[in-house]
C-alpha positions as CSV (number, residue, x, y, z in Angstrom):
1,M,-53.5,-94.0,-12.9
2,R,-51.9,-91.8,-11.4
3,K,-50.0,-88.7,-13.3
4,S,-47.3,-88.1,-13.5
5,S,-45.4,-84.7,-12.1
6,K,-45.2,-83.3,-15.7
7,D,-48.7,-84.0,-16.1
8,C,-49.6,-81.9,-13.0
9,R,-47.5,-79.4,-14.0
10,A,-49.1,-78.7,-17.5
11,D,-52.3,-79.0,-15.2
12,R,-51.6,-76.4,-12.9
13,A,-49.7,-74.0,-15.5
14,S,-53.0,-74.2,-17.5
15,V,-55.2,-73.4,-14.8
16,N,-52.7,-70.3,-13.4
17,S,-53.0,-69.2,-17.2
18,R,-56.6,-69.1,-17.3
19,I,-56.9,-67.4,-14.1
20,Q,-54.5,-64.6,-15.6
21,A,-56.5,-64.5,-18.4
22,E,-59.4,-63.5,-17.0
23,A,-58.0,-61.0,-14.5
24,D,-56.3,-58.7,-17.4
25,A,-60.1,-59.4,-18.9
26,A,-61.5,-57.6,-15.6
27,I,-58.4,-55.1,-15.3
28,K,-59.6,-54.2,-18.6
29,A,-63.3,-53.7,-18.8
30,P,-64.5,-50.3,-18.2
31,P,-65.7,-49.0,-14.7
32,V,-68.8,-50.1,-13.4
33,M,-71.3,-47.2,-14.0
34,S,-74.1,-48.1,-11.4
35,F,-75.4,-45.8,-8.7
36,S,-74.5,-47.7,-5.7
37,A,-70.6,-47.9,-7.2
38,Q,-70.8,-43.8,-7.8
39,M,-72.5,-42.8,-4.6
40,P,-70.8,-43.7,-0.7
41,A,-72.6,-46.1,1.0
42,Y,-74.2,-43.7,3.5
43,T,-76.0,-42.0,1.1
44,Y,-79.6,-41.2,1.8
45,T,-78.7,-41.3,5.4
46,S,-78.1,-38.9,8.4
47,L,-74.3,-39.8,8.1
48,C,-74.2,-38.2,4.5
49,P,-72.3,-34.8,4.6
50,D,-74.2,-33.9,1.5
51,S,-77.3,-32.0,3.1
52,K,-79.0,-32.8,-0.6
53,L,-78.7,-36.5,-0.7
54,R,-79.8,-37.1,3.3
55,K,-83.4,-37.6,2.2
56,P,-84.2,-39.8,-0.6
57,P,-85.8,-39.0,-3.9
58,A,-89.3,-38.5,-3.8
59,R,-91.1,-42.0,-5.9
60,K,-93.7,-42.0,-8.1
61,K,-97.0,-44.3,-6.7
62,V,-97.2,-46.9,-9.1
63,Q,-100.9,-48.4,-9.3
64,H,-101.1,-51.9,-9.8
65,E,-104.1,-53.3,-12.1
66,A,-106.0,-56.4,-9.9
């Protein structure tokens, strides 16, 4: 059975309102506080303008139990 144009408009309106609600929730969400969101993409490379961030920090060695 084929939907009427009135039903199609109602479906489209409900989809658009749901998309708008998701967009509003994303705007109101707090900003991301991860390292990759706060630092530039070229951190720990030779292109980084901050000389302190050109070399990666020393990592702890983890011993794996056999």
